[in-house]
C-alpha atoms as one frame of an Amber mdcrd trajectory, in Angstrom:
protein
  56.216  37.114 117.633  58.846  39.799 118.567  58.658  43.239 116.500  62.280
  44.584 115.463  63.933  41.029 116.456  64.114  41.987 120.089  67.573  43.464
 119.215  68.994  46.534 120.550  70.531  47.349 117.099  67.027  47.755 115.599
  65.445  50.379 117.122  62.754  51.219 114.292  61.727  50.952 110.582  62.506
  53.980 108.914  59.631  54.687 106.078  59.600  57.313 103.740  57.053  58.095
 101.147  57.282  60.157  98.356  53.678  59.692  96.680  50.362  58.715  97.843
  50.965  55.149  95.847  54.143  54.804  98.166  51.974  55.533 101.450  49.450
  53.022 100.549  51.865  50.214  99.924  53.644  50.893 102.678  50.545  50.848
 105.215  50.113  47.182 103.890  53.218  46.004 105.650  51.491  47.194 108.964
  49.728  44.034 109.322  52.566  41.983 107.832  54.091  39.330 110.637  57.702
  37.128 110.331  57.077  33.380 110.918  59.708  31.886 113.802  61.790  30.527
 110.940  62.132  34.178 109.216  63.197  35.448 112.472  65.702  32.529 113.130
  67.127  33.368 109.638  67.345  36.981 110.111  69.233  36.120 113.392  71.491
  33.758 111.571  72.433  36.632 109.128  72.798  38.951 111.806  75.129  36.834
 114.086  77.349  36.089 110.858  77.595  39.704 110.202  78.659  40.356 113.633
  81.429  37.751 113.591  82.366  39.575 110.408  82.832  43.245 112.139  84.469
  41.406 115.259
């Protein structure tokens, strides 16, 4: 499964924490993976957005 959706406009996740609690919560996301359906839904939304900008 690709990370960053294999899309050139998505270069990195921007993560910032201001407390130890936030660091702990953000760290949990490191093991999270999108399903193929999740990726397809995001791709559909990005395509719709691109059409509105064209």
